[in-house]
N, C-alpha and C positions, 0 to 999 in steps of 0.2 A: 597896441595893447588889446584892443577889442578883437582884432583878427587872430591874435595869438590865443586868446581865451576861447574863441569860437572853434578853434581847430581841435581841441581836446575831445568834445563829444562826437565830433565828426569822425575822428580816428577810432574811438570806442565803438561807434555804430558800425564802422567798416569791419572791425575785428569780430564783432558779434555776428555780422552777416556772413563773414567767411567761415566762422565756426559752424553756423547753422547749415551752410551749404556742404561743409565737410561731413557733418553728421547725416545730412540728407543723402549724400552720395553713398555713405556707408550703409545706411538703412536700405537704400535701393539695391545695393549689392547683395545684402543679406536676403531681401525679399526675392531678388532674381534667383539666388541660389536655392532658396526654399521652393520657389515655383518650379524650377527645373527638377528638384528632387521629387516634388509632388507629381509632376508630369511623368517622371520615370516610374514611380510607384504605380501610377494609373496605367501606364502602358504594360507593366509587368502583370498587373491584375487583369487587363484585357486579354493578354495571351496566357494567363494562368501560369506564370513563371515565378519560382521562388516562393510558393505558397508556404507560409510559416508552419501550418499543421502538417506539411508533407516532408519537411526536411528530415534527413536521416537521424536516427538515434545515434548520438556520438559514442555510446557505450557498446551496443550490440547491434548486429544485423541478423537477418533471417535468411536461411537458404531458400525458403519460399513461404508465402502466406496464403493459406487456403481459406475460402470463405466459410464463415460459421453457419450462415443461413443459405438455403437453396430453395427454389420454387418447387412446390409439390407437383404431382402428376397433372392436376387440374389447373395449376397456375393460380389457384385462388388463395393460397397461403404460402408464407415463408416458414420453413421449419429447419431445425438443427440438422445439418448434413450428417448422413449416416456414418461417414468417415470420422466424425468428431465425437461420436457417442461414447467412445472410451473415456472421454474426459468430461463430457457435458450430458446432462439429462435431457430427454426429449422435451421440446417446447416449440411453440409456433405462434404466428399472429397473421391476421388477414393481409394479403398483398395490397389491397385497396383500403386506405384509411378512410373511415367514415367521417362525415362532417362534425359529429359530436363525440369524437374519439380522442382520448388523452392517452398517449403511448409512453410508457416508462420502460427503460432497459436497466436491469440490475447487473452490474459487472463486479466480478471478484473471483475468489477461489471457492473451495469446498464449503466454506461457511455460508456463502451466498446460496450455493446449491442445496444446502440443508443436510449435508452429510452428518452422520452416517446413514440417514434416511434419504429423502430426496426432495424435489420441488414441492410436493404436496404439503409438506410441513415446514417449508422454508418461509422466511419472512416475506418473500415476494408474493406467495399465495395469500398469506394473512393480510398483506397490504391491499391486494386486489379485493378481497372480501370486505375489508374495511371501507375502501373507496366506494364500492358498490352500495354499501349500506348508507354512506354519507351523501351520495349524489346519484340518484337514479336517472338523471337527465343525460348523463354522459356514459359512453362505453369506455371501460377502463382496460387497456392492454398493459399488463405488467409482465414483461418478458424476462425470464431468468437466464442470464449469461454467466453463471458461475461454473468455472472450469476447475476440476480437481488438479491441484498442484500448480495452478496458474498464478504466476507472479505479475507484478504491475506492468513489466515491459511486454508481456504477452497480451495484456488487456488493451494496449494502445491501438493495435490494428483492428481489434474487435470494435472499439468505440468508433474508429474511423469508418468501418464498414456500416455500423448502425446509423451513422449520420445520413445514409442513403434511404433509411426507412421511415423518415418523417417522425423522429422522436420529439417528445416534449420535455422529457426529463431523463437524466442519467443519475443513477444511484451507484456510487463506487465504494466498495468495501474491500480493501486490500492491504496486505502487510505481513501476512504469516508465511508466505511461500518464497520470499526473496532469496533464500540461501539454498534452495533445493537443487538448482542446476549449476553445473560448473561453467564458469566463464572467467576471463582475465580482465583485470582493471590495471592499467598502467599507473604511473605516478600521477596522482591527481593534485594539482596545485590549486588550493582553495583561494579564491579572490576575496577581497574585503566585502562586507555586506553591501556597502554603497556601490562598488563596482559590479557586484553580482546583480543588484537591482537594475542598474543601467543596462547590463547585458541582457537581462530578461526582457526589458522593455524594447531594446533594439532587436531582439530575436523575433519580434512580431512584425518587423519590416521586411519586405521582400528583398530590398537591396542588401540588407544585412545577411539574409539567408543565402543569397547567391554569392556574396563575397566570402562568407564562411565556407561554402562548398568549394569555391575556387582555391582558397588557401589550403584546405584539407587535401585537395587533389594534386596541388602543385608542390606544397612544402610539407604537408603532414602536420601543420600547426593549426590549432583551432583558435577561434576568437574568444573562447570561454575557458573555464577551468576543467573541462572534461578531457579524458585521454583521447589521443588521436587513434590509437590502435583499438580495433573492435573485434569482439569474438562473434563468429558466425554461428547462430543458434539453429538447431534443427527445426523443422516445421512444427513439430509437436514436442511436448514436454519430455525430457529425458532426465527424470529426477534420480539423484544418486541413491535415494532410499528405495527406489524400485528394484534395486539389485540386492541380492542376499548379502548380509553383513555390510550393508551400505554405510553404517556408522563409521566404518574404518576410513572412509573417504574424508571425514571431517576432522580438521585440526586447526589450532589457533593460527590466525593470519589477520593481523590488524589492518594491513593494507587492503586485503580483500574485503573485510568488513566495512572499512571506510568507503570503498567503491560502491558496495551494495547500497549503503545508506544514501550516498549522493545520487545514485541512479534512481532509487525509489522516489526521492523528492523531485528529480527531473521528470519522471513519468507522471507524477501527480500534476505538476504544472503543465505538462504537455497535453494531458487529457482535458484538463479544465480549459486550457487555451483553445484547443480544437473545438470543444463544445461551445464556448462563448463566442468564438469567431463565427459559428453557425447560428448564433442566437438561441442556443439551447441551455436550459438551466441544469445545474449539477448540485447534488447533495453528497457530501462525503460522510462515511461512517467509520468511526474508530472501532476496529474489531476487538472482541473480548479475548482475554488470556486467562487461563487457569493458573493462579499463583499458588494457592495453598495446597492443592492436591495433584500437582503435576511436577514430579522431580525433573531436574535437568536431564536431557536425553544423553548427554555426554559431558563428562567432567575431565579436565586435564590440569595437571600440576603446572606451576609456573616454570618458566625456563630457568636453567642454571640452578636448580634445586639440588644441593649436595646430598649424597647418600645418607649421611648422618642426619641431616635435616629431614629427609623423607622418613627415616625410621622413627624419629622423634614425633613427627606429624602423625604417622600411622598409629603409634602407641597412644597418643592423646585421643585420637579419633576413636579407637577401639575401646578405651576406658570410658569415654563419654557415652557410648552406646550401651555399655554394660550398666550404666546408672539410670537409664531411661525409666525403669520400673519403680525405682525407690527414691531418686533424688534428682529431679530435673534441673534444679539450680546448679548442682555440681556438674551435671552434663553440660550446661551452658558455659560454666567456667572453663571446663576442659576444651570445649569446642572453640572458645575464643582464644585460648592459648595456641591451639593448632592453627587457627586462622592467622595469628601473628607470625607464624612460620611461613605459611602459604595462604594468601587470601585470594588467589586466582582459581582455586578449585571450587567449581560451582556447587558441588554436592554438599560441602560443609555449610554453605549459607542456607541451603534448603533445610538441612538438619537443624540449624539454629532457628530458622523460622518456625519449624514444627514445635520446637521446645518453647519458644516464646509464646506461640499460640496456645499451647497447653497450660501455661501458667498465667494466661490472661494479659500478657504484655503485647497488645495488638499492634501498636505503632512500630515496635521493634520487629515484630514478626513480619509485618508488611515490608519493611525496609530490607530484611534478610531475603524474603521471597523474591523481591524485585532484583536484588543483587544476584541471586541464583539464576534468574531468567537472563540477566545481562551477560553473565559469564558462561552460559550454556554454549558449548563448542558446536553443537548442532541446533542452531536457533530455529525452532519450528513455531515460535511465538514472536510477534512483533517486538522489536527492541525499543527502549525508551527514546533513543535519538530519532528513531523513525516516527514515534508518536509525536515528538516535538516538531518534526518536519511536517507532519500532517496538520497539526494545529497552526503552524506558521504559514503554510500554504493556504489553508482555509482563511486565515485572517487577512493575508496580503491580497488574495484574489476575491474577497468578499463572498466566499462560498459557504453555505450553511454546513455545519458539522454536527452530526448526531453521534453522541458518545455511547456506543453500545456497551462498552466495558463498564462505564460508570453506571449506566442504567441497571445492569444486572448486579453490580456490586452493591447497589443501594439495598438490595433484597437480602444481603448477607448480614447476619447479626454482628459478626466481628469486623465488618467493613472490608473484608478481603475476599475477592472473587475465587470461588473454588468449585468443588464437585457437586454441590447442591444445585448449581445453575448450569453447569456444563457437563456434557457426557464424557469428555476427555480433556485434552490440553487446550482446545480452542472452540469446539463446536457446542452451541447452545442446545439446551433441551427444548421441547416443544413450546413450553411456556415462555422461554427466553426469546424464541423467534417471534411470538405474538407481541411480546413487550417491545421488541425492536420495530415491528410493523406499526404498532400504535404510536411510537415516537416519530416515525417517518411521516405518518399521516398528520400528526400534530404539527410537524415542521411545515408540511404543505399548507396547512391552514394558516400558520404564521406568515408564510411567504405570499399568501393570497392566491395560491394555485388551486385551492380547494375551499369551497363554501358549503360546509356540511349542513344537513337538515337538523332540526332541533332534537329529534329523537335518535340521533346517530348512534350513540354508544349503546342505547337500549336495543337497537336493531343489530348492532355489530356482534354482540356476544352470542345470540342464538345462531347467527350465520357461522360463527367460528365452530360452535358445538356441532351443528348439523354437518359441516364439512368433515370434522374430525371423526364423527360417528360413522360416516360413510366409507372411511378407509377400511379395507379388509385386513384380515389377520396376516396375509402373506406380506403385505407392505411392512408391517412391524417386524415380522420374522426376518425379512431381508435386511432390514435396518440393523438388527442385533447381530446378524452374521457379518455385515459390513463393519460394524463397530469392532468385532473381534479381529477382523483382518486389518483394520486401521491401527489397532494397538500393536499388532505384530509388525506392521510396516514401520511405525514410528520407533520401534525398538531395534530396527535393522534386520528383522526376520521375514522380509518379503520373499515371495516364491520365485523371484526373478533369477537371472543368471548370477554367478558370484561376482562381487564387486571387483575382484581382481581382473576380470575380463574387461571391465571399463577403465580401470586404472592404467592399463597398458597404453591407453590413448590420451592420458591426461598428464602431459609433461609438467605443467605448472603445479598441478595438484600433488604429483609425486614429490616435488621439491618441498612441499609443505609437510609431508608425512614424517620428516626427520626432526621437526620442531617439537619441543615439549619432552617431558620425562616419562610420565605415566598417564595412561588413559583409563577411564572407567566408563563403560557404556551402559 
């Protein structure tokens, strides 16, 4: 009896010991696998293979990438290469970075460059003046890398190049130029948010990068939701609006639009990842859009609109415009009836927005203006889904975001950004650039990158005024001339060759020209 009773705990102890050994072996196996993985990652790092920041863009490739900066004749400075001055304004910085120098590169399109004027009145210059007033103990290099018509995918190689120049901070403001160049996006299969997050984390591993490249080269299948087929882009921008009557090249294509948005988010994540891998800080800027004083650049009726529906729509639209002078509420009623027939025509939402604005219904006006921007067949302003992607990327990567659109919109009495703050559809006036610069400097203070003197703001304003007063009349005359050219360009009246000469080489684009019933440019 005693022997039988004593055997029970002995058996239980043996079972527990067996289970512990089993879990120990499993744990050792996992640790061994992880250690082998760590060793492989370390070896790849030693031989610089599979660098995450270097893996190919899964959406587009480039025929070649020319450096933006070259050494000058004395070798003392890096300056914008002469071959790039068609798209960039001249700027430079010392080849040897001093011990008390803080170097900032501002990347983006023409908004960053300060168009229709130039760097001298861009937020990059106002930021430099502000930083000099805030902290005289440092030398502040603020380098303007704003390229005319440059989309986010063209900024990636610029950021990668600038990593070689000892940067301390990247300021990235992009989103308006994503639709300017023709390229092809295959069927993009969107993964779930959880799977996408896992893929983004794995993409920072060298093993994942090499495996992805191997699969692409052998099977054409990627490990993420990006298309395997890529468009090879020319070394420099070939914007469709650089051709005369370029608006003819733009037609409704939801697949293309979806690809552009996905590519934009990918580029933001890639640039931030490259910078963070190198230990460099990044600030994102939401670019401003003119909502109330910038009509859609091209409107297109919905597909499958019957002739009778089109005639009825046009009749309502014409009657609404005839009542603008004496009865705006009647105009609104007629426009809403027309929108019930076809709500895909961007222009009618803009007309509704103007009417709502005139009668003081600002919330409805804003909604209509945003809808007009979203339905624009030639999107020269950042879309809402892209703005959402910008906020999402900033949140998920812990990247500071300065909302330039919101900053300028706060100065509008009706709460809708328009022509009082912007010279055209996207470019801020001089005051707007100073407002953006002040916000960027304030963000640097919040992040602890700048410790300003107590009299900072008092010293900043005189510095701004002295700089502005020193600009000659020719600078402003050139800016006005450029503004006129920019307005002609955005309406399809560029002085380039006819768009038909370009369309001959755009097979996928020609397929899109058959979609839709009626265009209005």
